[in-house]
Each structure stands twice: as structure tokens, then as C-alpha cells.
N, C-alpha and C positions, 0 to 999 in steps of 0.2 A: 573502351574504358573499363577497367576492372573494378569490381565492387570491393571496397575496403571496409573492414570491420572497424568500428570506432575503438580508440584506445581507452579501455576501461581501467587499466592499472593506475593511471594518473588520477582518475576520478575517485577511485577507492582511497588513494592516499590523501586526497583533499578532504574526503568525508571524515577520515580518521583525525586529521588535523583540526577540522572544524569541531567535531565532538569533543576532542581533547581541550580545545580552547573554551568551549561552553562549560565543560566540567570545571576547569580552573576558575573561570569567572563565577560560576555558581558557588564553589567552595569559598572564594574570597568574599562574596556578598554574605554568605551564611556566617563567616567568621566575624565580619564587621557588625552584623546585626546582633550576634551573640555577645560580642564584646560590649556593645552599647546597652544591652539589656541586663547583663549580669556582671558588670565590672565591679570588683570589690575595692577599688581605689578609694581611700578615705576622702580625698579632696573632691572627687567627682564619681560617686557610686552610680552604677547602672540603674536603669528605670525600675526594674523589678526589685533590686536590692533596696533602693530608696523607698519604694512603697512598703516593702516588708518591714523596714526599720520604723516607718511611721506607724504601722499597725502594732508592732511590738511596743512602741512608746505609749500608744493609746491604751493598750491592754495593761501595761505596767502602771499607768496613772489612773487606774480604776478608783473612783471616788467611794465605792462600796467598802473598800478596805479601811477607810477612815470615817466612821460615822460621827456625826455631830456637827 
């Protein structure tokens, strides 16, 4: 019985495919999270934009500007 070397070419190809798929999934997840946080849609703004607008409104409604 002759000793045979394992076929490493197929394994390298599989590793490249797996890393590529992980990269694609990572980019998709980052895109979804970014869209949810900083969406500038007027009907449904992202979380950060919504909080920022509330802060601006509180600062703009400062009662110190209207004494009395």
C-alpha cells in the first residue's frame, strides 16, 4: 500500500470560499446596522438621527431665551 498525500488544493479552495462568505455576511450585517442607526428617511429616521433631532429641539426650546 503506497502512502498518499492528502489533497490540499481542495481544502484551500474551501477556505477561500468560507472566508469570502464570512466577509459578505459581515458587510451585509454592518450595512443593515448602519442603515438602522443613521437612516435619514423622514417617516422613520434612524436611532441616532432621531435622538439627535430630539436634542436639537430641546436646545432650541431653551426657556432662558424667553424670560418672564
